[in-house]
C-alpha positions as a LaTeX table, in Angstrom:
\begin{tabular}{lrrr}
\hline
Residue & $x$ (\AA) & $y$ (\AA) & $z$ (\AA) \\
\hline
Met1 & 89.54 & 121.88 & 111.17 \\
Arg2 & 88.23 & 123.37 & 107.97 \\
Phe3 & 84.53 & 124.12 & 107.59 \\
Ser4 & 84.22 & 121.58 & 104.77 \\
Glu5 & 86.05 & 118.89 & 106.78 \\
Arg6 & 83.61 & 119.22 & 109.67 \\
Leu7 & 80.62 & 118.94 & 107.37 \\
Met8 & 82.02 & 115.89 & 105.60 \\
Lys9 & 82.68 & 114.16 & 108.93 \\
Leu10 & 79.17 & 115.05 & 110.09 \\
Lys11 & 77.77 & 113.55 & 106.89 \\
Glu12 & 79.79 & 110.37 & 107.52 \\
Trp13 & 78.41 & 110.20 & 111.06 \\
Val14 & 74.80 & 110.71 & 109.91 \\
Thr15 & 75.20 & 108.10 & 107.18 \\
His16 & 76.65 & 105.53 & 109.60 \\
Glu17 & 74.36 & 106.20 & 112.58 \\
Leu18 & 71.06 & 107.05 & 110.88 \\
Cys19 & 71.07 & 105.56 & 107.37 \\
Glu20 & 73.11 & 102.37 & 107.14 \\
Gly21 & 71.11 & 99.20 & 107.73 \\
Arg22 & 67.69 & 100.89 & 107.45 \\
Glu23 & 65.13 & 100.01 & 104.82 \\
Met24 & 62.45 & 102.61 & 104.29 \\
Lys25 & 59.68 & 103.16 & 101.77 \\
Ala26 & 60.67 & 104.94 & 98.57 \\
Pro27 & 58.76 & 106.10 & 95.48 \\
Ala28 & 58.43 & 103.48 & 92.75 \\
Pro29 & 59.39 & 104.33 & 89.15 \\
Asn30 & 56.91 & 106.80 & 87.65 \\
Met31 & 55.36 & 107.16 & 91.12 \\
Asn32 & 53.44 & 103.90 & 90.66 \\
Val33 & 51.37 & 103.64 & 93.85 \\
Gly34 & 50.67 & 99.98 & 93.11 \\
Glu35 & 54.31 & 99.08 & 93.71 \\
Ile36 & 56.12 & 99.11 & 97.05 \\
Val37 & 59.83 & 99.92 & 96.97 \\
Arg38 & 62.19 & 99.91 & 99.94 \\
Gln39 & 65.72 & 101.24 & 100.02 \\
Glu40 & 68.43 & 102.49 & 102.36 \\
Pro41 & 68.12 & 106.25 & 102.94 \\
Arg42 & 70.93 & 108.53 & 101.81 \\
Cys43 & 72.49 & 111.65 & 103.28 \\
Tyr44 & 73.14 & 114.82 & 101.26 \\
Leu45 & 75.26 & 117.83 & 102.14 \\
Ala46 & 74.06 & 121.44 & 101.71 \\
Trp47 & 72.07 & 120.84 & 98.50 \\
Ala48 & 69.82 & 118.00 & 97.44 \\
Pro49 & 70.44 & 116.61 & 93.92 \\
Met50 & 68.52 & 118.19 & 91.06 \\
Arg51 & 67.52 & 116.88 & 87.64 \\
Leu52 & 67.13 & 118.39 & 84.18 \\
Asp53 & 63.52 & 118.61 & 83.04 \\
Ser54 & 62.26 & 118.47 & 79.45 \\
Thr55 & 63.15 & 122.15 & 78.93 \\
Gly56 & 66.73 & 121.66 & 80.08 \\
Lys57 & 66.24 & 123.59 & 83.33 \\
Leu58 & 67.33 & 122.26 & 86.69 \\
Arg59 & 64.41 & 121.42 & 88.91 \\
Gly60 & 64.31 & 119.92 & 92.37 \\
Asp61 & 62.51 & 116.60 & 92.53 \\
Pro62 & 61.69 & 115.90 & 96.19 \\
Ala63 & 60.57 & 112.37 & 95.42 \\
Ser64 & 64.01 & 111.51 & 94.01 \\
Val65 & 65.78 & 112.08 & 97.34 \\
Val66 & 63.43 & 110.40 & 99.82 \\
Pro67 & 63.96 & 108.68 & 102.08 \\
Gly68 & 66.91 & 110.90 & 102.86 \\
Ile69 & 68.61 & 113.40 & 105.15 \\
Leu70 & 69.87 & 116.82 & 104.06 \\
Ile71 & 72.46 & 118.61 & 106.23 \\
Met72 & 72.11 & 122.37 & 105.79 \\
Pro73 & 74.74 & 124.69 & 107.38 \\
Asn74 & 73.34 & 127.79 & 109.08 \\
Gln75 & 74.86 & 131.08 & 110.14 \\
Ala76 & 77.20 & 130.62 & 113.10 \\
Tyr77 & 79.93 & 132.39 & 115.04 \\
Ala78 & 83.41 & 132.28 & 113.53 \\
Lys79 & 84.86 & 133.38 & 116.91 \\
Tyr80 & 82.72 & 133.80 & 119.99 \\
Val81 & 83.15 & 132.78 & 123.60 \\
Glu82 & 80.29 & 133.60 & 125.91 \\
Glu83 & 81.40 & 135.07 & 129.23 \\
His84 & 79.32 & 134.31 & 132.29 \\
Arg85 & 79.34 & 136.76 & 135.16 \\
Phe86 & 80.32 & 134.13 & 137.73 \\
Asp87 & 83.48 & 133.31 & 135.74 \\
Arg88 & 85.19 & 136.52 & 136.79 \\
Tyr89 & 84.47 & 135.95 & 140.48 \\
Asp90 & 85.57 & 132.32 & 140.39 \\
Asn91 & 88.73 & 133.13 & 138.42 \\
Ile92 & 87.65 & 130.86 & 135.57 \\
His93 & 89.32 & 131.48 & 132.22 \\
Arg94 & 87.56 & 129.94 & 129.27 \\
Pro95 & 89.83 & 128.61 & 126.49 \\
Gln96 & 89.55 & 131.17 & 123.71 \\
Glu97 & 90.38 & 128.64 & 121.02 \\
Met98 & 87.00 & 126.94 & 121.59 \\
Gly99 & 85.20 & 129.96 & 120.19 \\
Gln100 & 84.14 & 128.71 & 116.77 \\
His101 & 80.70 & 127.27 & 116.05 \\
Leu102 & 79.02 & 125.13 & 113.42 \\
Ser103 & 75.25 & 125.35 & 113.30 \\
Val104 & 73.24 & 122.99 & 111.10 \\
Ser105 & 69.67 & 122.08 & 110.29 \\
Ile106 & 69.29 & 118.36 & 109.64 \\
Leu107 & 66.27 & 117.83 & 107.37 \\
Phe108 & 64.63 & 114.40 & 107.39 \\
Gly109 & 62.47 & 113.32 & 104.44 \\
Val110 & 60.18 & 110.29 & 104.74 \\
Tyr111 & 57.99 & 108.79 & 102.00 \\
Glu112 & 54.69 & 107.28 & 103.11 \\
Pro113 & 52.02 & 106.90 & 100.39 \\
Gly114 & 49.51 & 105.11 & 102.58 \\
Ile115 & 48.42 & 101.71 & 103.81 \\
Arg116 & 47.39 & 99.23 & 101.12 \\
Leu117 & 44.46 & 97.07 & 102.18 \\
Pro118 & 44.12 & 93.43 & 101.03 \\
Gly119 & 43.18 & 93.24 & 97.36 \\
Phe120 & 44.54 & 96.67 & 96.44 \\
Val121 & 47.26 & 95.48 & 94.05 \\
Asp122 & 44.98 & 92.85 & 92.48 \\
Ser123 & 42.19 & 95.39 & 91.91 \\
Val124 & 43.80 & 96.88 & 88.80 \\
Gly125 & 41.77 & 96.25 & 85.67 \\
Lys126 & 38.83 & 94.63 & 87.46 \\
Asn127 & 36.49 & 97.57 & 86.96 \\
Gly128 & 38.28 & 99.11 & 84.01 \\
Asn129 & 39.21 & 102.11 & 86.15 \\
Gly130 & 42.69 & 101.09 & 87.32 \\
Leu131 & 43.48 & 100.53 & 90.99 \\
Asp132 & 40.66 & 100.70 & 93.50 \\
Met133 & 41.79 & 103.66 & 95.63 \\
Thr134 & 39.16 & 102.88 & 98.26 \\
Leu135 & 41.46 & 100.02 & 99.26 \\
Met136 & 44.26 & 102.42 & 100.13 \\
Met137 & 44.22 & 104.29 & 103.43 \\
Glu138 & 46.12 & 107.55 & 103.65 \\
Gly139 & 48.94 & 106.85 & 106.12 \\
Thr140 & 49.07 & 110.20 & 107.92 \\
Glu141 & 49.95 & 108.83 & 111.34 \\
Gln142 & 52.22 & 106.15 & 109.96 \\
Gly143 & 54.33 & 108.70 & 108.07 \\
Phe144 & 54.42 & 111.04 & 111.06 \\
Ile145 & 55.48 & 108.29 & 113.47 \\
Thr146 & 58.21 & 107.06 & 111.09 \\
Leu147 & 59.54 & 110.62 & 110.78 \\
Met148 & 59.52 & 111.37 & 114.51 \\
Asn149 & 61.14 & 108.03 & 115.41 \\
Trp150 & 63.96 & 108.74 & 112.95 \\
Met151 & 64.44 & 112.22 & 114.42 \\
Asp152 & 64.38 & 110.79 & 117.95 \\
Asp153 & 67.20 & 108.42 & 116.96 \\
Cys154 & 69.23 & 111.39 & 115.79 \\
Met155 & 68.69 & 113.42 & 118.96 \\
Ser156 & 69.36 & 110.53 & 121.34 \\
Lys157 & 72.62 & 109.69 & 119.56 \\
Leu158 & 73.81 & 113.32 & 119.54 \\
Leu159 & 72.92 & 113.80 & 123.21 \\
Gly160 & 74.48 & 110.47 & 124.13 \\
Gln161 & 77.77 & 110.77 & 122.23 \\
Lys162 & 78.08 & 114.56 & 122.72 \\
Phe163 & 80.64 & 114.92 & 119.92 \\
Ile164 & 81.33 & 113.84 & 116.34 \\
Pro165 & 84.20 & 111.31 & 116.20 \\
Tyr166 & 87.50 & 112.40 & 114.58 \\
Thr167 & 86.47 & 116.08 & 114.72 \\
Asp168 & 86.66 & 119.05 & 117.08 \\
Met169 & 82.84 & 119.25 & 117.14 \\
Phe170 & 81.15 & 119.09 & 120.54 \\
Val171 & 77.36 & 119.19 & 120.87 \\
Glu172 & 75.95 & 122.26 & 122.59 \\
Glu173 & 73.00 & 120.46 & 124.13 \\
Ser174 & 71.01 & 123.59 & 125.00 \\
Thr175 & 70.90 & 124.61 & 121.32 \\
Met176 & 69.18 & 121.47 & 120.05 \\
Thr177 & 65.64 & 121.95 & 118.76 \\
Tyr178 & 63.34 & 119.86 & 116.59 \\
Ser179 & 60.15 & 120.35 & 114.63 \\
Ile180 & 58.12 & 119.01 & 111.76 \\
Tyr181 & 58.08 & 121.26 & 108.70 \\
Thr182 & 56.10 & 124.42 & 109.51 \\
Asp183 & 55.67 & 127.86 & 107.97 \\
Gln184 & 54.20 & 130.80 & 109.94 \\
Glu185 & 53.25 & 128.39 & 112.75 \\
Tyr186 & 51.25 & 126.14 & 110.43 \\
Val187 & 52.26 & 122.60 & 109.50 \\
Val188 & 53.23 & 122.42 & 105.83 \\
Asp189 & 51.51 & 119.48 & 104.16 \\
Lys190 & 53.74 & 117.85 & 101.54 \\
Arg191 & 52.23 & 114.37 & 101.68 \\
Pro192 & 53.14 & 111.67 & 100.72 \\
Ile193 & 56.50 & 113.16 & 101.76 \\
Tyr194 & 56.91 & 114.10 & 105.43 \\
Tyr195 & 59.58 & 116.58 & 106.53 \\
Gly196 & 61.11 & 117.31 & 109.92 \\
Phe197 & 64.13 & 119.20 & 111.29 \\
Val198 & 66.70 & 118.68 & 114.01 \\
Asn199 & 68.68 & 121.88 & 114.61 \\
Val200 & 71.94 & 121.73 & 116.55 \\
Thr201 & 75.03 & 123.86 & 117.15 \\
Phe202 & 78.50 & 122.42 & 117.68 \\
Ala203 & 81.33 & 124.14 & 119.55 \\
Cys204 & 84.56 & 123.87 & 117.59 \\
His205 & 88.22 & 124.82 & 117.73 \\
Ala206 & 88.87 & 128.27 & 116.25 \\
Asn207 & 92.17 & 127.31 & 114.57 \\
Glu208 & 93.87 & 130.53 & 115.57 \\
Glu209 & 97.51 & 130.87 & 114.61 \\
Phe210 & 100.33 & 133.08 & 115.87 \\
Asn211 & 100.05 & 136.60 & 114.44 \\
Lys212 & 103.53 & 138.02 & 113.86 \\
Gln213 & 102.22 & 141.40 & 112.66 \\
Ile214 & 100.50 & 142.09 & 115.98 \\
Glu215 & 103.60 & 141.05 & 117.92 \\
Asp216 & 105.74 & 143.44 & 115.84 \\
Leu217 & 103.27 & 146.24 & 116.47 \\
Leu218 & 103.46 & 145.74 & 120.23 \\
Lys219 & 107.26 & 145.75 & 120.41 \\
\hline
\end{tabular}
């Protein structure tokens, strides 16, 4: 399969298994914290959408793509088959055509502005100061739990199915790692948006074809 075909099939799988049928919190228009919006998360491939700002320059707007999942391809082997020492003694020959890899980081973005206490929405205008922010609790744990549960769903489905349907992609279970968004071993705080990664490598078919030039050289 082509590199792009694998990624498109992976996006279809993520959309079907992790996005369809879910309703998650999303930013309201103009980031109005007094309004609660829910929508089905979307999946993006390689790059998240960007918008033109007032100067005409493209700028990333994280709030415009949450809740969402971004599939980011990483560096991987175009042809590599690991040889284990016991293979030679047991006369095991690994199929060379299974030597290609696809490594991806799956970035999850969750929006969680906080927990609104009773009377929060109705407090606007009462004191002439807008919404009473004392009636809104910062939902740190709620956002974290939502993020980790979503990532757990991804890992359990990958480990359970072990391959992506209609592709040559097989999960290399030992390569799977996960983490919330960190930099230099410190958690990066982007609240009210929470980020987490699931990293996984797939073993794929190398698509090698018959090489006539080499055969002619060996004649």
